[in-house]
C-alpha positions in Angstrom: -95.8 -22.1 -51.9 -97.1 -24.3 -54.4 -99.8 -25.7 -52.3 -100.7 -22.5 -51.2 -100.9 -20.7 -54.2 -103.3 -23.8 -55.6 -106.4 -22.4 -53.9 -105.7 -19.2 -55.1 -105.4 -20.1 -58.8 -108.6 -21.9 -58.6 -110.6 -19.2 -57.1 -109.3 -16.9 -59.5 -110.0 -19.4 -62.7 -113.5 -19.5 -61.0 -114.0 -16.0 -60.9 -112.4 -15.6 -64.3 -114.9 -18.3 -65.6 -118.0 -16.5 -63.8 -117.2 -13.3 -65.1 -116.8 -14.5 -68.9 -119.8 -16.8 -68.5 -122.3 -13.6 -67.3 -120.6 -11.6 -69.9 -121.7 -13.8 -72.6 -125.1 -14.6 -70.7 -125.6 -10.9 -70.6 -127.7 -10.1 -73.7 -129.5 -13.3 -73.6 -130.7 -12.3 -69.8 -131.4 -8.9 -71.1 -133.6 -9.9 -74.2 -135.9 -11.8 -72.2 -136.4 -8.9 -69.4 -136.7 -6.7 -72.1 -139.8 -9.0 -73.7 -141.7 -8.6 -70.6 -141.7 -4.5 -70.8 -143.9 -1.9 -72.2 -142.4 -0.1 -75.2 -141.9 2.7 -73.3 -140.3 0.9 -70.7 -137.5 -0.9 -73.2 -136.7 2.6 -74.5 -136.1 4.2 -71.0 -132.9 6.2 -70.6 -131.7 5.3 -68.1 -132.9 1.9 -68.5 -134.8 0.3 -66.2 -133.4 -3.1 -65.5 -135.6 -4.9 -62.8 -138.0 -2.5 -61.6 -140.5 -1.7 -64.2 -143.8 -2.4 -64.9 -143.9 -6.5 -65.8 -146.4 -7.3 -68.4 -147.1 -10.2 -70.6 -149.0 -8.1 -73.5 -145.7 -8.7 -75.9 -146.4 -12.5 -75.8 -149.9 -12.1 -76.7 -149.5 -9.6 -79.6 -147.1 -11.8 -81.3 -148.9 -15.2 -80.8 -152.2 -13.1 -82.2 -149.5 -11.5 -85.2 -148.0 -14.5 -86.3 -148.4 -18.5 -86.4 -145.5 -19.1 -83.9 -146.5 -23.0 -83.8 -145.8 -23.4 -88.0 -142.1 -21.1 -87.5 -141.3 -24.0 -84.8 -142.3 -26.6 -86.9 -140.6 -25.6 -89.6 -137.6 -24.8 -87.8 -137.3 -28.4 -86.5 -137.9 -30.3 -89.4 -135.3 -27.9 -91.2 -132.3 -28.2 -88.4 -133.2 -32.1 -87.6 -133.3 -32.9 -91.3 -130.3 -31.2 -92.3 -128.4 -32.5 -89.2 -129.5 -36.0 -89.8 -129.0 -36.3 -93.3 -125.3 -34.5 -92.7 -124.4 -37.4 -90.7 -125.9 -40.0 -93.3 -122.8 -38.5 -95.7 -120.4 -37.4 -93.2 -120.3 -41.0 -91.3 -118.7 -42.9 -94.2 -116.7 -40.1 -95.5 -114.9 -39.6 -91.9 -114.6 -43.4 -91.9 -112.7 -43.5 -95.3 -110.7 -40.7 -93.8 -109.6 -41.8 -90.9 -109.5 -45.1 -91.4 -108.9 -45.6 -95.4 -106.5 -42.3 -95.5 -104.9 -41.8 -99.3 -102.5 -39.5 -100.3 -104.5 -36.4 -100.4 -106.6 -36.7 -97.3 -105.5 -33.9 -95.6 -105.9 -31.8 -98.7 -109.2 -32.8 -99.4 -110.1 -31.8 -95.5 -108.3 -28.4 -95.6 -110.2 -27.9 -99.1 -113.5 -28.6 -97.2 -113.0 -26.3 -94.2 -111.5 -23.4 -96.5 -114.9 -23.5 -98.4 -116.2 -22.6 -95.1 -114.4 -19.2 -95.7 -116.5 -18.4 -98.6 -118.6 -15.3 -98.0 -122.2 -17.0 -98.7 -123.9 -13.9 -100.3 -121.1 -14.8 -103.1 -123.1 -18.0 -103.9 -126.4 -16.9 -103.3 -127.4 -15.6 -106.3 -126.3 -19.2 -108.9 -128.1 -21.3 -105.4 -131.3 -19.1 -106.0 -131.5 -19.6 -109.5 -131.0 -22.9 -109.3 -134.0 -23.3 -106.5 -136.5 -21.3 -108.9 -135.6 -23.5 -112.4 -136.2 -26.2 -110.2 -139.3 -25.0 -108.6 -138.2 -26.0 -104.8 -137.7 -22.0 -103.4 -139.3 -21.4 -100.5 -139.4 -25.6 -99.3 -138.1 -27.5 -96.6 -136.6 -29.8 -98.4 -134.3 -27.7 -100.8 -133.6 -25.3 -97.5 -132.2 -29.1 -95.7 -130.1 -29.9 -98.0 -128.8 -26.2 -98.1 -127.9 -26.4 -94.7 -126.5 -29.7 -94.8 -124.0 -28.8 -97.6 -123.0 -25.9 -95.9 -122.6 -27.4 -92.0 -121.3 -31.1 -93.9 -117.4 -29.9 -93.6 -117.8 -29.4 -90.2 -119.7 -32.2 -89.5 -117.0 -34.3 -91.3 -114.0 -33.0 -89.4 -115.3 -33.4 -86.6 -116.1 -37.4 -87.2 -113.2 -37.8 -88.1 -111.2 -36.1 -85.5 -113.3 -38.5 -83.3 -112.9 -41.7 -85.5 -109.0 -41.3 -85.7 -108.8 -41.4 -81.5 -110.6 -45.3 -82.2 -108.1 -48.0 -82.5 -108.0 -49.3 -86.0 -107.2 -52.7 -84.8 -110.7 -53.4 -83.5 -112.4 -52.5 -87.1 -109.6 -55.0 -88.5 -110.7 -57.4 -86.1 -114.7 -57.1 -87.0 -113.5 -58.0 -90.6 -111.5 -60.8 -89.8 -114.4 -62.2 -88.2 -116.4 -61.4 -91.2 -118.3 -58.1 -90.9 -119.1 -56.3 -94.1 -118.3 -52.5 -94.8 -122.2 -51.4 -93.8 -122.0 -53.7 -90.1 -118.5 -52.4 -89.5 -119.7 -48.7 -89.5 -123.2 -49.7 -88.1 -122.6 -52.1 -85.6 -118.5 -51.4 -84.5 -117.9 -48.1 -85.4 -120.7 -46.4 -84.6 -121.5 -47.5 -81.1 -118.0 -46.7 -80.0 -118.3 -42.8 -81.4 -121.5 -42.2 -79.9 -120.3 -39.3 -77.3 -118.6 -37.6 -80.5 -121.3 -38.6 -82.7 -123.9 -36.9 -80.2 -121.9 -33.8 -79.7 -121.6 -33.1 -83.8 -125.5 -33.9 -84.1 -125.9 -31.1 -81.5 -123.8 -28.9 -82.6 -125.0 -28.9 -86.0 -128.6 -28.5 -84.6 -127.5 -25.1 -83.1 -125.8 -24.0 -86.2 -128.9 -24.9 -88.2 -131.6 -23.3 -85.9 -129.1 -20.4 -86.0 -128.9 -20.0 -89.4 -130.6 -16.4 -90.8 -128.7 -15.6 -93.9 -129.7 -18.7 -96.1 -133.6 -19.0 -94.3 -134.2 -15.5 -94.9 -133.1 -15.2 -98.6 -134.8 -18.8 -99.5 -137.7 -18.8 -98.1 -140.8 -16.3 -97.9 -144.0 -18.1 -95.9 -144.3 -22.0 -96.7 -140.9 -23.0 -95.2 -139.8 -19.9 -93.0 -138.7 -20.8 -89.6 -137.7 -18.8 -86.5 -135.4 -16.9 -87.7 -137.4 -15.4 -90.2 -140.1 -15.4 -87.3 -137.7 -12.6 -85.3 -137.1 -10.6 -88.7 -141.0 -10.4 -89.2 -140.5 -7.6 -86.2 -138.6 -5.1 -88.0 -141.0 -2.2 -89.5 -140.4 0.9 -91.8 -141.6 2.9 -89.2 -139.1 1.6 -86.6 -137.9 -1.9 -84.7 -140.6 -2.1 -81.5 -138.1 -3.8 -79.1 -140.3 -5.5 -76.4 -142.3 -7.2 -79.5 -139.1 -8.1 -80.8 -137.7 -9.4 -78.2 -140.6 -11.4 -77.0 -140.5 -13.1 -80.3 -136.3 -13.7 -79.9 -137.1 -15.3 -77.0 -139.8 -17.4 -78.1 -137.0 -18.2 -81.0 -134.1 -19.3 -78.8 -136.4 -20.8 -75.8 -136.3 -24.1 -77.4 -132.8 -24.2 -78.3 -131.5 -22.8 -74.9 -133.7 -26.0 -73.3 -132.2 -28.3 -75.5 -128.8 -26.8 -74.5 -129.0 -27.2 -71.2 -130.2 -30.5 -70.9 -127.8 -31.7 -72.9 -124.4 -29.7 -71.9 -123.2 -32.7 -70.4 -123.2 -35.1 -73.5 -122.4 -32.1 -75.6 -118.6 -31.5 -73.2 -118.6 -35.1 -73.2 -118.6 -35.6 -76.8 -116.5 -32.6 -77.5 -113.7 -33.7 -74.9 -114.1 -37.3 -76.6 -110.3 -38.6 -77.2 -108.7 -35.9 -75.9 -106.9 -38.0 -73.6 -106.1 -41.6 -74.2 
């Protein structure tokens, strides 16, 4: 009976997985389809799913109205810069907590995680004032630092989890052979934790790329990323759904492509250390 039920369980699990996956992907698919509709077809009732007049007009209007390349470059710099800066800070911090823990290490980790529960609007005003005083409002550098600090607890927690799965005896052997602290982290620890570091990097690029609250409130024109690019397609007259969908598709396309090609590495890193 057990053998007979195994294929059925696999079939049910497969159907459930596909159903959940399609439900999650449906809003993205609908956005992409809407971007190829006219404004009249985009608001048609009942909705037109596949049988409508396909057009590229919305993409042409978006390109004419906005400098997409500038927004894209800002997103790349901000997301990549905040992630790399976060790794530079988080790798030594996670190393010390994983291999040289103190009495309050777990308390510090929990405190860092608790900061993610703080409503962002609660600290927006002081950060905004500090940026004005320093003259760095609407700059990519300031936004890189802010997003790095926001995502730093997640980066440290993920790296700490991966580092804990690496045998400490290996690092002790390196010290006995005369390795310095810098050599221990760069040449011993980092290569062994590449899957975990890679998945942390990818996940935090996605988080920084999709960040809207801080990018909309701390940028105006010079450092505005793709989230501001999407928001620019709402107006007092109402939403232009087809053009908004085209802008959204152009904004999410790079991160979707990156996620598609790096999914194996992402899954490998997320399961790194799950089984010894």
